[in-house]
Every structure is written in C-alpha cells, then in structure tokens.
N, C-alpha and C positions, 0 to 999 in steps of 0.2 A: 332623408328629413333634413329640412336645414330650419336653422334657428336664427330669430333676427330678435334682438333684445332692444330695449329704451332704458334710457337712464334720464333722470328726472322728469318723467311722466313723457320726454321726446321720444321717438323710436329711433334708436341707432342700427342700423342696418350690420349685421356681423356677415362678413363674407366667409362663406362655405370653403372650408380649407380641405375639403375631401379629395379635391385635384392633386394636392401635394403631401400628407399627411394623415389623412383621414383612411383608417382600413376600411372595409366591406362591413356593414352592419351586420346583426344574425339574420336580418332579413331581408340580405343582399339577392337579388334577383325578383325579390317582389315589388309590386306597384308602390313608388312612392308620393307623398303629397307634401308638400311645403306649409309648415305650421309656424307662424309668430307668435310667441310668447313673451311673455314679462318677466325679468328676472332682479331679485334685489340686487343693490349696488355689491353685498358684499359674496351673496352667491354667485354673482357674474364673475367674480374677482376668483373665487374658488374654483369654479369651470373652467377660466383662464389657464390657472396654476397646473389644474390636473389634465389638461391638453396641452403642455409644454413640451411633452415626450413625444418624440417623433412616433407616429405610426397611429395615434390615438387622436381621435376626432370628437369635435362637440356633439356629434350626431348620434357617434357609438353610446359615448357618456348617456344623453339624455333617453334615449331609445333604451338602454338597460336600465335604467331608473324608473322610466315608465312599466317595464317591463313586470320589474319585481313589485312595484306599486299596485300594478291592476292585477296579478298573478302570486298574491301572497305564499311563501312557505309555509307547511303545517306548523302549528304551534309544536314548540320544545317538547311540552308534556307528552304530546300524541306519541310523539317518535320515542320518548322514554317508556310510555307505559307498552307499546307497542314491544320494544328489546325486553322489557321485563317479562311479557305473556312469554314469550318464543323461548327466555332463560328457563321462568317456570316449568314450561313442557319438557325442556331437556331434563331438569332435576328431576322433575317426576318419572319419567322414562328411566333415569339413571337409578332412582329410589328403588324401583319394580324390580329392576335389573339385581340390585344387590338384596333385595329382600328374595327371590327367587336363588341367587347363589348361595344365602345364608342358610334360607332351609334346605336346600340341595345337601349342603355339607352337614346339616346337623341331621336328616336322615338317612346320610351314608351313615355317620358315626354310631346314631342308636341302631342302624341293623347290625354294625360290623361288633358293637359292644354287645348287642344280644344274642347274637348265634355263634358267637367264637368259643368255643369249647374250653374249659377250662385249663390251666396249663402248671404242671409242677416246676419246679425250681431246674431240676434235671435239664427240662427241654428247653428252657427260658432263650439258652446262647444261641442254640440251633434256630429256634423262632428269630431273634434280634438278626440273625445272617440273613433269612428268608427276607425279612423287612424291609432289611436295606437294599437287597438285591431288588424286591417289588418297588420299593420306591424309587429308585434309579430308572426305572422303566417307566414309571409313572413322569419323574421329571422330565424323561427325554419326551414323552409323546407330548405333554405341557408344552415344551420348548417349541418342538415342528408347528402343534397347533397356533400357537402366539406366531411366530415366522410366517406362516402360510396363510395367515389373519383369514380360517373358517373356521367358526364354533363349531364343534360337535354337535351341541344340541340344534341349532338351525337346521347343520347338513340332517340331523335324524329327522327333526319336524319336516323338512322337503323331501326327505324319501317317505314317509308315511303319508305325507299330502299326494304324493303320486300315486303309492298303491291303493288311496281310498276313491280312487276317481270312479265314476260309474261304468258300468259293465260296456256300455254301450262304447266307453271310448278304448276300451280296450284292445281293440286291434288296430286303431288308430297309435296309439300308445307303444304297442309293443315295438314297432320300429326304431321310436325315440330312445326306449330303456335298451334296446340293444346297441344303439346308437354309443348310449352314455355307458353299456359295460362293457364295448370295446376298449375305448381310453383308458378305461381301470385296468384292462388286463394289459394291453401296451404298457401302461403304465410302472405296472409290475415287472413285466420285462426287461423295460428301460432300468430300469433301479437295477435287476439282476445285473442287466450287463455295463452298465455305467454306475458307478458309486457316486460320484459327483454329481447326477443329475437330481432334479427337485420332484419329487413323487408328490400328487396330491396329495389333502387332506383325506382324502378316502381310503387312499391308496397306503398312507401310512399308518392309518387307523387300524385297518383290516391285519398289517406288518405287526402294531403291537398287540392285537389280540393275539395274533400266533405267538408272538415273544411270552406273553401273559400263561399260552396253554402249556408253552413248556416249564414252567416254574414248578412247583411243588404245590398243592391244593391241600394240605393237610389243615387249614384254617377254615375252610369252607366246610358248612353244615346245611346239606339239603334238605327240604321239608320233605314231609312223607309223601306226596305227589308232585310231579313236574311236568313241564311243558317244554316244546322246542320251540326256538322264537330263532329267527332269520337276521342276518346281520350280512350284508353284502352277499359274498357267495362260502360265508360260514354258517353253520347251525351250533347254537350253543344251549345247554341245557340251562335254564330259568327255574328259578323255586317257585312254586304256586302254593297257598293254602287255601284251601276251598273254604268258605264259611260253611257253619253249622247251624241250622236255628236252633234258638234255646230250646226248643219242647221237645227236640230230640235226643239235645244232651241232658237233660231232665231225665226222659223217661224211659232212653236206653242206656243212658253211661250211670248218672249219678243214684236213680232211685234204686235199681237193682243192687248195686254196694249198699249203698244206706241199708237196705235189707237183708244183707249177709252182716252188717255191722250191729242192726237192731237185734239178731238172731244172737249173736254173741254176747252183746250185754246183756241180754233174758238169762242166757246159760249162766253168765258170772256172777250175776247178784239173787239167782234162783234158792239159794241154797240157804239163804237169810231166811227165806219164807218157809221150807221144807224140814229147816235145821231140827225142829221140836219132832216133827213127825218120824225121822230118821233115826234120831235118839231114842225113840220110844218102841218103833218098830223091831231096830237091829240094836238095843243097846248100847250105844257109842256114848262115847265121853265128849266132854269140852274140847280135850286136846285132840281126838279123834275127828270132831267137827271141824277143828282149825287146820289140820292137814288135809281132810277130805276136800276142803273148799279151796285152800292155796294150793293144791298140787294142779290147780288149775292155773293158775299164775307162773308157778314153778316151771310147765311144760310149756307155756306160753312164751316165758322168757328164754327157755333154752332153745326156741325155735327160731326168735327173732331174726339173727343175723343169716342161717340158712335159707328161710325165707323170704327175706330181704335179698338176696343173692339171685333167688329165683325168680322174684318179681322185675328185678333190672334185666334178669336174662330172658325170659319168657313172656313176662307179661302179664298183669293183674288178672286179665279174664280169664286166663288158663290153669291159673295157680289158684283163684279164689276159687274156682266151679270144684277142683277136685279137693280143694280141703274142705267147702261144707258138706260135701258128699262123705268124707272121713267124720266130718262131727255129726250128721246124719248116723251111721253106723254107732260113734260112744254112745247117744244119745238112747238109741235103741237098747244096747246092752247096758245103758245105767236102769231102764226101766225095766230088766228082766233080772237085776243084781239081787243076792239075796243073803252077800255077807260083805265086811267090810274090804278086805281086799278087792274083788270084782267090783264095787264101787268106785274103789279107789283108779282101778283101772280103767274103767271106763270113765269116769270122770278124768283122767290123762289125754284120753282118746278127744273126747270134746275139745280139751284145752287144745291140743294140736290140731283138731279142725278148725279151731276160732282164731287161730293165731294170727291167719292174715287180714282178718276182716278189716283191722282199722286200717294195715298200712296197705293194702291194696284199695281200701277207699279214699286215702292220702295219694296214694302213685296215680290213679285212675284222675286224680282233682288236675294233679300236677301237668298229667299228659294232653289234657282237655279244655283246661280252664283258664284264664288270663290271670298272671301271676299277681298282680294288684287287687284283686277279688279273693284271692287264696284264703287269706283269713276267715274272711266271711263265709265262704262256701265249706271251710273246714268246720266252722259253726253249725250249717245247717247239716254238715254229716253228722255230727257228733250229738248234736240234738235230736236228731231222729234216730239215731243210735241209741241215745240214752231213754228213747221210750221202752225200751226194753226192761229198764229198771221200773219205769211205771206199770209196766204190764206185770212185771215179778211182785207187784203188791196185792192189790183188790181184785185185780183180773184173773188171777193166777189163784189166789185165794177162793174164789167164785169155781173155779175149776177143780181146783185140788176136793172141794166138799162134795163135788159133783161125781169124778172119773178119779180120784186119788193123785199120789205123786208119780204112781207106776202110768197111769195112763196120759197124763200131763207129759212126761217124757216120750212117749210113744208121738204126740201129738208133735211135739218140737222135733222129731224126728223126721216126721213127714214134712211137715215145713222149710226143714233144712236141704231135704233131698229136692225139695221145689225148687231153692232159693238158688240151688248148684245149677240146676237145668237152665233156669232164667237166664244167669248170667252168661253161662257159655252160647246160649242160644241168640239172646238179644244186643249183649253187649258189643258192639265193634271191635278191631283189634286196630291198636296203634302201638308205634315204637316212636323211641326219642331219634332215632335216625340211625345209619349204617355205623357198624364197628368199626370200618376203617376209617371215619372222621372222628370217632373220640378219642379225646388225652386219656391213657390207661389214667385211672383211680379206683384204689382199692379202698378197703374198709380200715386200712392204717391213715387214710388221708382224714378219715372223720375221727378218729381217736388221737391223732396227733393235732386236731386243730385246736388251739386254745379258747375259742369261743364255745366250742362244744362244752370243754371242759367247766368253764365258767357257767353254765347253765342246767349242766345234766345232773351233779348233786342237788341243786335244788327243786327240780322237777323230779327228779325218783323220791325223793324223803317227802313231797308236798301232796303231789298227783297221785305216787303209789300209796302213799297212808289214806287218802282220802278214798280212792277205790277200797281199799281193805277193809276200813273201816263202814264205809256205807254200804259195802256186798255183803259184809258178816258180822260184825260185833255191834251195829247198831240196833237193831231187834235185842240182843241179851242185855245192853246197856238200858234200853227203854226197860225192859221187865225187870232187871234186878236192881237199877236204881228207881226210874222214874215207877215201877211196880204199875205197869199200864195192863189191861186186860188185851184179850188177843183183838178185839176190834177196834180199839183207841190204836194199840200198835201197828196193824195195817193200815190204818190211816196219815196216821206220822210218818210210816214208811212210802205211804203213797204221796204224801206232799214233799218229802225228801226227792224224788225220785222228778217228780215234776219241777222241784228246784233246780236239780240235775240238769235235766233239760231245757229248762229255761236259761240257766246259766251260759249253756253252748250257745244261745242263741244270742245273748246279752254280750258273750266276752267276743262273739264273730263279729259283731256291730262295734263293738268299741275298738277291736283290732282294728278294720276297718277304717274306722275314723282316724285313729291315731296314726296308723300308715301313711294317710293321706298327706298328714300334715307334717309330721316327724320322722317318718321312714323307720321308725322304732318301735318295737312290739315286747321287748325286755322290761322297760318302765313298768309296763301294767301287768306283766307276768309278775314281777316282783312283789308290785300293790295286793295281787291276789294272793299269794304265799303270805304275806303279811298278815291278811284278814282270816287265812286258815288257821296262822298259829294264834292269833286272839281268839278266836272260836273253840279252839281245843283247850287253850288257857280257862275259857267260860265253863265250859264242861269239867276240867279238872278240879275248879275251885267249886264248882255246883253252887251254885246262889240259888236262893229260893225263889225262883222263877220257871216258867216253863224252859226248857231245852230244846225247843222244836227250832227258834233261830237258828242258834251254834250249828245244830245239825244239819241246817239246809245251808247254811255258810259253808260247812263240811263239805255237802254234798255239790254243792256247785264248782267248789274248787278242784273238783274230778274232772270238771269240764272243761280246766285251762289246758288241755293237750290243743284246743282249737288253737291259742298263740302257742305254745312249744313248737308245733309242728309247721305252721307257716314261718317261724322264726327259723327251723333246719331246714325249711325248703329255699329261705335267702342265704344262708352259708353255704349251701351246695349244689350242683348242677343237677339237673333233672334226671342222667342219668346212674346218679348215687345217692339219690333222694331216699329211695327205699330202704338202702342198705344205713344211710345216717339214720332212718327214723327207727329202725331196726335197733341198731348200736342206742339208741334212747331207749327203746321200748325194753331192752335186756335190764336196763337199771332200773325201770317203772316198775316192771313185773317182778321184778326180782325182789325190790324193795316190798311191793304188796305181798309178795309171798312171806318174804322175814316177819310184817306186822302180823299176817292174818296168825301164823303158826307161833311167832313169838307170844303175841298176846294171848292166845290159847295156853300158852306154857305158864305164863307169870299170874293168870287166874288161877291155875292149878296149884298155886300155891298159898291158896286162902281155901280154908275150909267152907262147904256150901251154909248157909243159913236160911234155915226155914226153904230149902231148894234155890238159893239166889246167892251170886258171890257178891261180897259189901264192895261198899264203894270205894275203900281204899286199896283192892286190887283194882279196879279200872284206874284210877287215879296212878297208880304205880306204872301199869302197861303205857296208859297214854303221855305219862310226864318222860319217861324215857325217848319217846318218839320227838315230843316236842321239843327237847335238848338239840336234839340230832338236827332236826327243822330248824331252829334256831345259828346253830352254826353255820348250816349250807347257806341260810339267808346272809348271815353277815361275809360269806366266801364271795356272795352273788355280788353284793355291794361293793365288797374292797378291790375287787380285780381292776375295775374301771382307774380306781382312784391309784391302785399301784401303777397302771400302764402310765396314766399321766406322770407319775413321781420319776418313772423309767425316763420316760422322753425327756423329761426334765434335765435328768444329769447323762444323758446321751448314753444310756443305756441301751440294752435288747427291750423291745416292747413286750417281747413272751417271757412269759414266767415258767421259769424249770423247775419243777416240785423234785424234792432229792430222789423219787421214785426212778426216775429217766426217762419220762418221755418229751420230745421236741417237739414244738410248732412250725408247722409246713406253713409258710406266708403264699396262699394260693389266691389269687385274685378271681372270684370266680364271679361270671357275670352272668343274669337271668339265662335262660334255654327255653325260653317259648320258640315253637315252630311259626307262630303269627306275632305282629308285631303291631300292637294296636293302642292307639291313644285312648282316651276315654271316650271321645266321640266318634271314634272311627266304625265303630260297629253299632248299628241303630239298635240291635237287638240288647244291648248290654246300656 
C-alpha cells in the first residue's frame, strides 16, 4: 500500500521507499491497492522519524496502525477477569484436596485412638521402638510416592474403576488387565535383580505392604467380624462392623438384662415390706432383720470381683443366665424356710444369684452401644431395674395379702428361672476381641488408679447408704418417727420407689447433656452427693413438715450409679470395665451392708417406746453416716485442687497415701468396635 501526503492543502507525493528500505507488510503476498491519505504536518514528521530506521517502511507502519484500529485488542478488564476465574478454579480444587487430606488424617487418627488397646508403662518402651520402626517404613513409602509422582489414592480409584466395569467388558478387559499385571510382575523381578532400578508406585506399594506385614501387629485390634480385601496380588484382612438395628439391640440385648436387674432390685428391697411379717411369724428382732437384709449386700460385695473376672472372661450372657438360675433356687428356698438360719442362707443364695445383675447389664451396654450414649443408656437400665423397688411396694403388698410372703417368693423363683432361660436363648454373644490383641490389664490397674480412689469413697458412702436406707430402714423410720399406718406407709414407699426410677432417667439425661458439652460427669455426681447429704440432715433435724421430699431425694441418690458406672467406663477399656465396676461395687455394697447392719445395732441401744424406737436413735445412726459422707465429699472436692497445686510446684500429679498404693498413669482410649459420629448412624 502506497501513501501520498499533502501539506497545506496541496498534495505532496511521497515516493514509496519499499524498493530499498521497506520490509514486506504483514499481508505480503496479498493483493494491494494504492490509497492517498492526508496527514497533519506533525503526524507526517512523526512518520518520517519512525521510518528513518532501515527496514521499516511507511506502508508497514500505516498498515499496522490500521490493523490495530480496525481490530482492537480485548479490554484489560476482560483479561483480568479471565485470569482471576482461572485462579479461583485452581484454588477451589486445591482447597477441596486439602479438605480431603485433613479429613483423611483426622479419621485415621481417630480410628487408631479408638481401637488402640490401653498400655501400661512397662510396655511403652517396646511400643515406642515399634512405632519408630513403622514410622520409618511409612516415611519411605511417602518419599517413593512423591518421587514417582503417582498418588496412591488416584491409583486406588483407577483400579476400583476398572473393576467396576460392566460384565460385558469382562472378556475384553481381561487381556488389558493381564497386560497391566505382566509389567508389575516384571517390575518386581527387576527390583529383585537390580537394586538401582526404579519400580512403579504400584510395585513399591505392594512391597511396602509386605514390609508392614513383617512388623508386629500388637496394636491392631480387629472387630468382631472381618472380610477379605484384595490389593493387587495381596489379600489383607479388613475389619468390618455390621450395623445392628436398634429394635434388635433393645429387644434382644437391652431388655433381657434389664429384666434381670429388675428382679435383683426387687429381691434387694422386698424385705422392707415383709420385715414386719417375718418378725411376727418367726420372732425376729431388729438386729436379726438388719442382718437378714444386709447379708444380701455382703454376699454381693464378696462376689463382685470374681464375677467381674467371669464377665470379662466368658461374657455377660452365660454368666448372668447361670446366676439367675441360682437366684431362682435361693428364692424357692427362702419361701420354704422356717427359721432364721435357713432364711439367712437362702437370702445369701439370692444375693449370689443377683450379684451380676447390674454389672452384666453395664457390660452388655459397653459391648453393644456407643460410648457417647453410655450414661443415658445406663440411666435407662437403672430406671427399668429400679421399677423392682416400685413393685416391692403396693403391687407386692397386694400379692402378700393374697398369697403371703412364701407364695410371693415362689413367684419370684419362677420369674428368675424364666429370665435366665430368656437371656441364654435370646441374647447374642459378643466379645471385646481376641485375647492375643489385648494389653494385659488386671484388677491392680483399677485399684492403683488415682481417679478411681477419688470417686470411690464418695460413691460408696452415698450410693451405698441410699441403697441401705431406702431398701430397709425407710419403712421403720416412717412407722416409728412419723407414726404412719400401714396404708400410708406403703403409699410413701411407692412414691419413693417411683422417685428412684425417675431419678435414674433424669440423671441419665443430665449426664448425656453434660458429657456432650464438658465431657465430665464428676461434677454432676458431686452435686448429687451434696443433695443426699442435705436430705439426710433434714431427716436428722426432723422439721415439722412431711419427710417425703427428703426421702425421695435420698431414693434418687441411689440411682446415681448411672453416673458412676459411665465415669468408670471412661477411665478403663472395655475388657476391664466389668472388673472396674466390680471393684466399685465391692465398696458400694460393702458400705450398704455396714449401714444396714450397723443401723440395726445402734437402734437396739435404745429401749422400745410403745413398740417404736425413739427419734434420737435414728438421729444417732443417720448422723454417723452423714459425717463420713461429708468427709468423702471433702476428699472428692480436694483432689483436683491438690493436683493443680502439685503441678504448679512441679511435683507428681498423683497423690500417694501413707498406705502405699502407687498410681499407674495409663492413657486409655475408648474401646468401641464401631467408630461412629453422632450422625453416622441414622438409627441413632
């Protein structure tokens, strides 16, 4: 294209210098036309200056300017927006991948923290060495994967995608899989032949799996059932927990053991209703009645530790079914007894048969139900069991008027035998895992734990006292102090039993609420103990208003086992829970025996006044008990303060009494077989 210019309105012909200095235009080779344009003098001079360089012609400059003018570049805002969109997409993908990594690490950590068995200090050094060995293998695998640039997750997804192809492609894909398998095998051979060769990620992954298989597996805890999963040419065990419908858990697991605990509670409290009939029929004194009733607690206390070991060894189904059959025999013998010694022996057999009722129920809850719901389910168990105390009031009174106390124990014997058969035939068996995968733990672990000894004195003096007073001495107190007739006395006992049952439910809900927010139930238990002490002080002072309210508070305190057993389950692993609960029950039932029998001995120090013991006798007996409870509560509240003070001074956290026990610092994670969030299981 040629350019002609005019100055001052006169056309000035500008010779085209393309012959000597103009380079071909961008459209060289295309058809060109001559165009005459007019430029201002300043523009013409700028064009002259721009084309002074050799190889740059006026036609090229003008054509390039026209090209830019006629086809303008996109605005800079559009380019910026396009770049930002691209960067945003990359950041979103990066954020998603980071979230996947974080969730994977969190789930993996929670899995190991949940299923890892407890470890005593004696085995920690060996565990650390094993952990270092495994970590070294893990680091080597990560280094290989990063170096080879093939992510394990993507490789697994690709492999699973190939396996999920339709059956119609099976024949066509067989040759491809064979072709893929052959290089993998060759790669393994090449690695064996040449140590300098670089194996593929899949080959090194298989080798790493073999390396892990050579390491000890003392930290691996399989679930109750397992399946086999293929990985390349390896076949590895993979733990699997089959979900169980809630209705089956309730009907076949929870309710049979609740029925057994119901019968044990009925046996425990029935003497408060039949004490007068036994005294009149067989000529028993207050001390005889106290010993006859408290022998139940003495036998239960003595049987707790052996039964706890049996529960951990054989499971709650077999142990509870056998013991309920023993209780049935004891109840039948009690109904046939004609003297104090035979009654005492039969009552002891009933106590032995009922000794595992509560512990077996707590053990089955640990085995089958989520740990975060344990306090609530314990509350349900104790609520249903405490209905036995409700039955031991007005309903049992009606049966006594109809068939007498001997016929009543015949009915209880038949009901116990039926419950034993039901538990043995209906309840499924479940264990906490193979013996070889557990870290050895004994009863010494329980009794050497400082947390246990912080709670045990308060639990024994409060819960044991509530059991003893509500199951025996409430009726004599109402008769001797309040001077109630038989009808009103039975009605108030009924209200107290209902308070006991509802208290278990309320405490279960409160414990579940507290554990969701603070993960601590100890403070709630301390509050219940303080309320019990206040209620007993009201009974001792005997103000001029009805005593039903403090007696109801005292009855509700007896259901605080919904808290203590859930706390114990947090302290110890599943395979040790029964023995830990047994260790606590030794103190609780033992103190109940002391309170029942001791109260009878104290009352006999005062003479009867018109067939009733005086108020002073009850005030003395109850006062001694309250003083010990206040000392236990002070110890319960002081231990955390002492621990904080020792931490500040750099001393040991654990307090060692003069008696000489030493604390064992055992980090014990939860021991569920299934790891569930609150929303993982729709049925929860």
